[in-house]
C-alpha positions, 0 to 999 in steps of 0.5 A: 200843124195843129188844129189850133193853128189851123183854126187861127188861120181860119179866123183871119177871114170873115165867116160866110155862113154867120158873118162873124168878122175876122177874129171873132169865133162863130161859136164856142164849139168851133168854126163854120166850114164856110170859114175854112173854105174862105181861108182856103180860097184865099190861099191861107190854108192848103188843100191838105189842111182843108182836107184835115178840117173835113175828115172828121165831119159827119156831113159837108155843109157850109153851116157845119161846125168844125169842132175837131181837126185831124193832125197832119203828118209831118211833111204833108202840110203843103203850107199856105200858098 
């Protein structure tokens, strides 16, 4: 899964930090980590996908912008539940 595909899944839920509605980006640079967390809790993204979203973050905070996501190795995506 690419970073763009992961961001599209995260965009399916509202952001819990800035309250951007589904389909609307949080910022031009990326999405808040809070949005990825909501997508994870709702089963849209797997634990492995969530991990890839966090790997390049300087700090883990709900308001942290996820601007880049590490690619997942083939066969490790886990898929959505």
